[in-house]
Residue, then its C-alpha position, 0 to 999 in steps of 0.5 A: m308583496i308577500g303572499k305566503l310564509k313558510g318557516t319556523i314558529e319563533e313566538i306566538g303572541d295574543d294576536y300575532v305569530l313570529v315566523d323565522v324564514h331562513g333567519v329573517c323573522y316576520v310578524a304576522y297578525c292572525s285570528g284567534r282561530t288561526l293562532s290556536k291551530i298553527g302549532s307550537v314554538g319551534e314547529a314548522c308552519v305555513l301561512f297565507i299572507e295579506t300585506y298591508v302597506r301604509e305610509d307609516q307602516l307595513k303589516l302582514f296578516g296571516f291565514m291558514s287557508v286562501l279561503e280565510r284570506e279571501w273572507f278577510n278581504l271580503l269582510q273589509s268591503v263592508q262599511g265599518v269593518g277594518a282589519k281588526v274587526a275582520l280578524a275578530v269575526l274570523s276568530t269567532l266563525t269559520p269561513s263555512e259558518l260565516a257563509n252559512a250565517i250570511a245565507l241565513q241572515d243570522k246577524t246574531s252569530v256574526s255579532r258574537a265577534q268582539g267589536v261587532g255591534p248589531k248595526v255592523a252585523v246587519r251590514i255584514v249579512t246584508e251587504l255580503k249576501n250576494k258575494a258570499p256564495a263565491y267564498a262559501g267553501e264547505a257550505i252546502n247548497i247556499g242557495l237553498k239556505q238563502e231561501i230559508g233565511e228569507g222565509v221563501a223556502s217551500a213549506p216542507v223545507a221550512d217545516a223540516v228546519s223548524a222541526l229540527t230547531n225545535l229538537g235543539y239543533s241550531r238554525d245553522q245545523a238544521a239548514n245544513a242538514v235539510a240542504a243535504a237531505m234535499k240532495t238525497a230526497g229531491d225537490g218533491a220530498d215532504s217534510a217528514k222525509l226531510i226531517r228523517l233524512g236530516l236527522k241521519e245527517l246530524a247523527r253522522 
C-alpha cells in the first residue's frame, strides 16, 4: 500500500499529476486545489496518497496534507459521494472551510462543488455533522458554530453574527470572527462587545 510519494513532477494534467520517483512514474489523481499548489514540472513534490485497489484497476489519489486525505475518505462515507465528487468538494473548499460549512449546516457552500446537487449537499452537512470536529483542523470553536448553525446560540452571539453578515461578511467569516471574539470576551459578553471584537478579528 502506497501512503506517500516523494519525487519530481513529470507532468500535470487536468485532474492528475505524474510523479517520478527514482525513475518510476506514478499517476496520482488530485483536487484542483492541490494541483494549483503542487508546483511546476521539474520541481520536487510530496503527496500523501490514498490507494484504491479494485479488481480491474489500481488508482492513487494525492493530497497536500494528511488532513485533506482524511476529509477525502470521510466525504465518501456519505451516500452518493464517490472519489470524483469528494475531489470536487475539496477543489472548492479547503478542509477548514468544509468543517465550517458542516458546522453551520451551510449546504449552499458545499453545493458549489461540481457534481454536488442539493440533496447530496444536504446529506454531506447532515451526516458529517458529528464526525467533522475530529477533522476540523483550522476551524475555530466548531461547537459554537454548530450552535449558530442550528439557531440555538445565545442571543448576543446570534445578534453579533447577524450584524457582521449585514455588513457584508459571509456567514462563515462572521461565525469565525465571533467564535474568536468569544475566546477573548468570555461567555457573558454582550452583542456590542462581540461585534467590536469580531470586527477586529476580520480586520487582521
